[in-house]
C-alpha positions as CSV (number, residue, x, y, z in Angstrom):
1,M,126.7,113.0,39.4
2,E,128.0,116.4,38.5
3,G,131.3,116.1,36.7
4,A,131.0,112.3,36.3
5,T,132.5,110.8,33.1
6,L,129.9,109.4,30.7
7,T,130.5,106.2,28.9
8,Q,128.8,106.5,25.5
9,R,127.1,103.5,23.8
10,N,128.3,102.4,20.4
11,G,126.0,104.1,18.0
12,P,122.2,104.6,18.2
13,K,120.4,101.8,19.9
14,A,116.6,101.2,19.7
15,P,114.7,100.4,22.8
16,A,114.2,96.8,23.8
17,A,111.1,95.3,22.1
18,P,108.1,96.1,24.4
19,Q,106.3,93.2,25.9
20,K,102.5,93.2,25.9
21,V,100.8,94.0,29.1
22,E,98.5,91.2,30.1
23,K,94.9,92.2,30.4
24,D,91.6,90.6,31.4
25,N,88.0,91.6,31.6
26,T,88.7,93.9,34.6
27,E,91.1,95.9,32.5
28,Y,94.3,94.4,34.0
29,S,95.1,90.9,35.3
30,K,96.0,90.1,38.9
31,S,99.6,90.4,37.9
32,H,99.3,94.2,38.1
33,P,102.0,95.6,40.4
34,A,99.4,97.0,42.8
35,G,97.4,93.7,42.8
36,A,93.8,93.0,41.9
37,V,91.2,95.7,41.6
38,K,90.3,96.6,45.1
39,H,86.9,98.2,44.6
40,S,83.7,97.0,42.9
41,P,82.2,99.0,40.0
42,V,79.6,100.5,42.4
43,V,82.3,101.7,44.8
44,Q,84.4,103.0,41.9
45,V,81.4,105.1,40.8
46,L,81.1,106.5,44.3
47,R,84.8,107.2,44.5
48,L,84.6,109.0,41.1
49,L,81.8,111.2,42.4
50,G,83.9,111.9,45.5
51,V,86.9,112.8,43.5
52,V,85.0,115.0,41.1
53,F,83.1,116.8,43.8
54,Y,86.1,117.5,45.9
55,F,88.4,118.5,43.0
56,F,85.7,120.6,41.2
57,F,84.5,122.4,44.4
58,T,88.1,123.1,45.4
59,C,89.2,124.4,42.0
60,L,86.0,126.5,41.7
61,S,86.6,128.1,45.1
62,I,90.3,128.8,44.1
63,V,89.3,130.4,40.8
64,I,86.6,132.6,42.4
65,T,89.3,133.7,44.9
66,Q,91.6,134.5,42.1
67,F,89.0,136.7,40.3
68,L,88.3,138.5,43.6
69,G,92.0,139.4,43.7
70,V,92.3,140.8,40.2
71,P,91.9,144.5,41.3
72,L,95.2,144.1,43.2
73,Y,97.0,144.0,39.8
74,W,96.3,147.7,39.3
75,I,96.8,148.6,43.0
76,S,100.1,146.9,43.7
77,R,101.8,144.3,41.6
78,D,103.8,143.1,44.6
79,W,100.7,142.4,46.5
80,Y,99.0,140.8,43.5
81,Y,101.7,138.3,43.0
82,A,101.8,137.5,46.7
83,Y,98.0,137.0,46.7
84,M,98.2,134.7,43.7
85,S,100.9,132.6,45.4
86,L,98.5,132.0,48.3
87,T,95.9,130.7,45.8
88,K,98.6,128.5,44.3
89,E,99.4,127.1,47.8
90,S,95.7,126.2,48.0
91,F,96.0,124.0,44.9
92,G,99.1,122.3,46.1
93,I,97.3,121.4,49.3
94,A,94.3,120.2,47.3
95,V,96.2,117.8,45.1
96,T,98.3,116.5,48.1
97,T,95.0,115.8,49.9
98,L,93.5,114.2,46.9
99,T,96.3,111.7,46.6
100,H,96.4,111.1,50.4
101,W,92.7,110.3,50.6
102,W,92.1,108.4,47.3
103,A,95.5,107.1,46.3
104,P,97.8,106.7,49.3
105,T,101.4,106.4,48.0
106,V,104.7,105.4,49.5
107,V,107.5,107.7,48.2
108,R,111.2,106.8,48.4
109,I,113.5,109.7,48.1
110,S,117.3,109.5,47.4
111,G,120.0,111.6,45.9
112,D,123.7,111.8,45.1
113,A,126.4,113.8,46.9
114,S,125.5,117.1,45.1
115,V,122.4,117.4,47.4
116,A,124.2,116.4,50.6
117,G,122.3,117.6,53.6
118,E,119.3,118.8,51.6
119,L,117.0,115.8,52.2
120,L,116.1,114.8,55.8
121,Q,113.3,112.9,57.6
122,T,111.4,114.4,60.5
123,G,110.5,112.5,63.7
124,D,107.0,111.8,62.4
125,G,108.2,110.2,59.2
126,R,107.7,113.1,56.8
127,V,110.4,114.3,54.4
128,E,111.8,117.8,54.5
129,C,113.7,119.2,51.4
130,R,116.1,122.0,52.0
131,F,116.4,123.3,48.5
132,P,116.9,127.0,47.7
133,D,113.9,129.3,47.1
134,R,114.9,129.9,43.4
135,L,115.8,127.0,41.1
136,I,115.0,125.4,37.8
137,M,113.7,121.9,38.2
138,I,113.8,119.3,35.4
139,A,112.6,115.7,35.4
140,N,112.0,112.7,33.1
141,H,108.3,112.4,32.2
142,Q,106.9,108.9,33.0
143,I,103.2,109.4,33.4
144,Y,100.7,112.3,33.7
145,T,100.9,112.4,37.6
146,D,104.6,113.3,37.6
147,W,103.8,116.9,38.2
148,L,101.7,116.1,41.2
149,Y,104.5,114.4,43.0
150,L,106.9,117.3,42.1
151,W,104.4,119.8,43.4
152,W,104.2,117.8,46.6
153,A,108.0,118.0,46.8
154,A,107.7,121.8,46.7
155,Y,105.2,121.5,49.6
156,T,107.8,119.5,51.7
157,N,110.5,122.1,51.2
158,Q,111.5,124.4,54.1
159,P,110.4,127.0,53.5
160,H,107.4,125.8,51.6
161,M,107.5,126.4,47.9
162,H,104.2,125.0,46.7
163,G,102.9,128.6,46.3
164,H,105.9,129.5,44.1
165,I,106.0,126.7,41.5
166,Y,105.8,127.6,37.8
167,I,105.2,124.9,35.2
168,I,106.0,125.0,31.5
169,L,103.3,122.9,29.8
170,K,101.5,122.3,26.5
171,Q,99.2,125.1,25.2
172,S,96.0,123.0,24.9
173,L,95.8,122.7,28.7
174,K,95.0,126.3,29.2
175,H,91.6,125.8,27.6
176,I,90.4,123.3,30.3
177,P,87.4,125.0,32.0
178,I,88.1,126.4,35.5
179,V,91.5,124.6,35.9
180,G,92.9,126.3,32.8
181,W,91.7,129.7,34.1
182,G,93.5,129.0,37.4
183,M,96.7,128.0,35.7
184,R,96.7,131.3,33.8
185,F,96.4,133.2,37.0
186,Y,99.3,131.1,38.4
187,G,101.6,132.4,35.7
188,F,102.1,129.0,34.1
189,I,103.8,129.1,30.7
190,F,101.9,127.5,27.8
191,M,104.0,126.3,24.9
192,S,102.9,125.4,21.3
193,R,106.2,123.5,20.8
194,K,107.1,125.9,17.9
195,M,109.9,128.1,19.2
196,E,109.0,130.9,16.7
197,T,105.6,131.2,18.4
198,D,106.7,130.5,21.9
199,R,109.8,132.8,22.1
200,P,107.9,136.1,22.8
201,R,105.6,134.7,25.5
202,L,108.5,132.7,27.1
203,A,110.6,135.9,27.1
204,H,107.8,137.8,28.8
205,R,107.3,135.2,31.5
206,M,111.0,134.9,32.2
207,N,111.2,138.7,32.5
208,V,108.5,138.6,35.1
209,L,110.3,135.9,37.0
210,K,113.5,137.9,37.3
211,Q,112.0,141.2,38.3
212,V,113.0,142.6,41.7
213,H,110.1,143.3,44.1
214,S,109.8,144.7,47.6
215,G,106.5,143.1,48.6
216,P,105.7,140.4,51.2
217,M,106.8,137.6,48.9
218,S,110.2,138.9,48.0
219,G,113.2,136.7,48.8
220,T,116.9,137.5,48.6
221,P,117.9,140.0,47.2
222,G,114.3,141.1,46.4
223,L,113.8,138.3,43.8
224,D,110.6,136.4,44.3
225,P,110.8,132.7,45.2
226,M,110.6,130.5,42.1
227,W,110.6,126.8,41.3
228,L,110.4,126.6,37.5
229,L,109.5,123.1,36.4
230,L,109.8,121.8,32.9
231,F,110.1,118.4,31.3
232,P,112.8,118.5,28.6
233,E,111.4,115.3,27.0
234,G,108.3,117.4,26.0
235,T,105.8,114.6,26.7
236,N,105.5,111.4,28.7
237,F,107.3,108.1,28.0
238,T,104.9,105.8,26.1
239,R,105.1,103.0,23.6
240,N,104.5,105.5,20.8
241,T,106.8,108.3,22.0
242,A,109.6,105.8,22.6
243,K,109.5,104.9,18.9
244,I,109.5,108.5,17.9
245,S,112.5,109.2,20.2
246,A,114.4,106.2,18.7
247,R,113.8,107.5,15.2
248,F,115.0,110.9,16.2
249,S,118.1,109.3,17.7
250,E,118.9,107.5,14.5
251,K,118.3,110.5,12.3
252,A,120.4,112.8,14.5
253,N,123.1,110.2,15.1
254,I,122.7,110.5,18.8
255,P,123.1,107.5,21.2
256,N,119.6,106.6,22.3
257,V,118.2,106.2,25.8
258,E,116.2,103.1,26.6
259,N,114.2,104.0,29.7
260,A,113.2,107.6,28.9
261,L,113.0,109.9,25.9
262,L,115.8,112.0,24.4
263,P,115.5,115.5,25.7
264,R,115.0,118.6,23.5
265,G,117.0,121.5,25.0
266,T,115.8,124.5,23.1
267,G,113.2,125.7,25.7
268,L,115.5,125.0,28.7
269,Y,118.4,126.7,27.1
270,F,116.3,129.8,26.4
271,C,115.1,129.9,30.1
272,L,118.6,129.6,31.4
273,K,119.9,132.4,29.2
274,E,116.9,134.7,30.1
275,L,117.3,134.0,33.9
276,E,121.1,134.2,33.9
277,G,122.4,135.7,37.1
278,T,119.1,135.3,39.0
279,V,119.2,131.5,39.6
280,D,122.1,129.4,40.6
281,F,121.1,125.7,40.3
282,I,119.2,123.2,38.2
283,Y,117.7,120.4,40.3
284,D,117.2,117.2,38.4
285,C,114.7,114.6,39.5
286,T,114.7,111.1,38.1
287,I,111.3,109.5,38.7
288,A,110.5,105.7,38.6
289,Y,107.3,103.9,39.5
290,E,107.5,100.5,41.2
291,G,106.2,97.7,39.1
292,V,106.9,99.1,35.6
293,K,109.2,96.5,34.1
294,K,111.8,97.1,31.4
295,G,110.0,97.2,28.0
296,H,106.7,98.3,29.7
297,F,105.3,101.8,30.1
298,G,103.8,103.4,33.2
299,D,100.8,104.9,31.3
300,E,99.6,101.3,30.5
301,L,99.6,100.4,34.2
302,Y,98.9,103.5,36.2
303,T,96.0,105.4,34.7
304,L,93.9,107.9,36.6
305,R,91.2,105.2,36.8
306,S,93.5,102.6,38.3
307,I,95.2,105.1,40.7
308,Y,92.1,106.9,42.0
309,L,89.1,104.7,41.4
310,Q,90.3,101.1,41.4
311,G,92.6,101.5,44.5
312,R,95.7,100.5,42.6
313,P,98.2,103.4,42.9
314,P,101.9,102.6,42.4
315,P,103.3,100.5,45.3
316,S,106.0,103.2,45.5
317,V,107.1,106.3,43.7
318,N,110.8,106.7,43.6
319,M,112.6,110.1,43.3
320,H,116.3,110.5,42.9
321,W,117.7,114.1,43.1
322,R,120.8,115.7,41.7
323,K,121.8,119.3,41.3
324,F,124.0,121.2,38.9
325,A,125.6,124.6,39.3
326,I,124.5,126.7,36.3
327,A,127.9,128.5,36.4
328,K,129.4,125.2,35.3
329,I,127.0,124.4,32.5
330,P,128.1,125.3,29.0
331,L,125.8,128.1,27.9
332,E,128.1,129.6,25.2
333,N,125.9,128.2,22.5
334,Q,123.0,125.8,21.9
335,V,125.1,123.0,20.5
336,L,127.3,122.7,23.6
337,F,124.3,122.9,25.9
338,D,122.4,120.2,24.0
339,K,125.4,117.9,24.3
340,W,125.5,118.6,28.1
341,L,121.8,117.9,28.4
342,Q,122.1,114.6,26.4
343,D,124.9,113.5,28.6
344,Q,122.8,114.1,31.7
345,W,120.0,112.1,30.2
346,H,122.3,109.2,29.5
347,E,123.3,109.3,33.1
348,K,119.6,109.4,34.0
349,D,119.0,106.4,31.8
350,A,121.7,104.5,33.7
351,L,120.0,105.5,37.0
352,L,116.7,104.1,35.6
353,E,118.5,100.9,34.5
354,T,119.8,100.4,38.0
355,Y,116.4,100.9,39.4
356,L,114.8,98.4,37.0
357,N,117.5,95.8,37.9
358,T,117.5,96.3,41.7
359,G,114.3,98.1,42.6
360,R,116.4,100.9,44.1
361,F,118.2,104.0,42.9
362,P,121.9,104.2,43.9
363,G,121.5,106.8,46.6
364,E,124.3,108.2,48.8
365,E,124.0,108.5,52.6
366,A,125.3,112.1,52.5
367,A,122.2,113.1,50.5
368,I,119.7,112.1,53.2
369,H,121.4,113.9,56.1
370,G,121.9,110.9,58.2
371,S,118.3,109.9,58.2
372,A,117.6,106.3,59.4
373,V,117.6,103.7,56.6
374,K,116.4,100.1,56.7
375,S,119.8,98.7,55.6
376,P,123.2,100.1,54.4
377,E,122.1,99.4,50.8
378,D,118.9,101.5,51.2
379,N,120.1,105.1,51.2
380,F,116.7,106.6,50.8
381,I,114.0,108.2,52.9
382,E,110.7,106.4,52.9
383,T,107.6,108.6,53.4
384,E,104.2,109.2,52.0
385,V,102.2,111.9,50.3
386,K,100.3,113.7,53.0
387,L,99.9,117.1,54.7
388,A,102.0,117.9,57.7
389,N,98.9,118.8,59.7
390,W,95.3,117.8,59.0
391,W,94.0,121.3,59.5
392,E,96.0,122.6,56.6
393,L,93.2,121.1,54.4
394,F,91.2,124.2,55.2
395,N,93.9,126.5,54.0
396,A,92.6,125.8,50.5
397,Y,89.4,127.8,51.4
398,R,90.8,130.4,53.8
399,I,90.8,133.3,51.4
400,L,87.3,132.7,50.1
401,A,86.1,132.2,53.6
402,T,87.6,135.5,54.6
403,F,85.9,137.3,51.7
404,G,82.6,135.6,52.6
405,M,82.9,136.8,56.2
406,I,83.7,140.3,55.1
407,F,80.7,140.4,52.7
408,W,78.5,139.0,55.5
409,L,79.6,141.5,58.1
410,L,79.7,144.7,56.0
411,P,75.9,145.1,55.5
412,R,75.2,144.2,59.1
413,L,77.7,146.8,60.3
414,W,76.3,149.4,57.9
415,S,72.7,148.7,59.0
416,S,73.7,149.0,62.7
417,R,74.8,152.6,62.3
């Protein structure tokens, strides 16, 4: 929708009054979009143990691998960052496998003409994105699993980018045991949401992301691959945050959005200015979860318990892609940029409104590279979250296994002298 004319609403408008989500003794009624609870309490406990064991064991092995690679930081920074990108790939594979095994999900992917030829479907039904190896990615924030599907999108890219994703997220997450340590090694950027505090650390991370390297990870022209993901809304779309956004809209005299939160552009503007000349495009993803009706909120339907334990993931996750050339975005000052970002969010709100009314995003055939569609109205690729090859599952442990083999062989070779 780049360059599209925006029709503004007449004055601030509060969101439609939310309707209560019906509940029963099993947490949700059978009217839940994914149907009734599919697993008994005993099976749910077993599934919980399986999820915890798999996720904890995998994260622990990744973090151990990261600590083993720390000496590379003083030997060669180029090799250190390449090594850490391999451990990041491991986590991308882990969360993709976690969803494929415990919460199989249909994904429908569409886009407008700005991403023409960059989305295609393979012969075995997978999606392949053909996005560049350096970009800034923004999205609306519906529920906590949004980042998981966006990380999977990086995995589907050719070349793969799941080892080169960087996420801006709230500071409290870095204190999570094991997982928080791993995210620090990944170079993720933790924000306190106070720009006075965040500015120095954000400037430092942006400086690292625009350095020219000559190691095995370097892209063109010597800049490392980078998918920088941030959610301009700052938090996910809930009953409470929708009210806060509406109050902000009224106070700032900005037309409100009904199906998302108004974005805050300070952090994104700072990143764009710091990375100026080293990245060409912003890719914008609008996410919608099937079954979330207007006036309802995804977090009230799709919790981690319902998705991974009860067997009730969203019937489909819908992703609509657009891209914007940074050279055409007004970066002269913060005011102009904020207006531009608000305009894009009103267009995003219109996309979400269309989805809520029709169950489909208004995709364009050019975006999906001639991939087969079910009908002329369905200009999307339908696929699922899974690995391209089952054996990739073991890639999450390959580095640790290599170290284990070396430590096993060395004393035997030494003793055989």
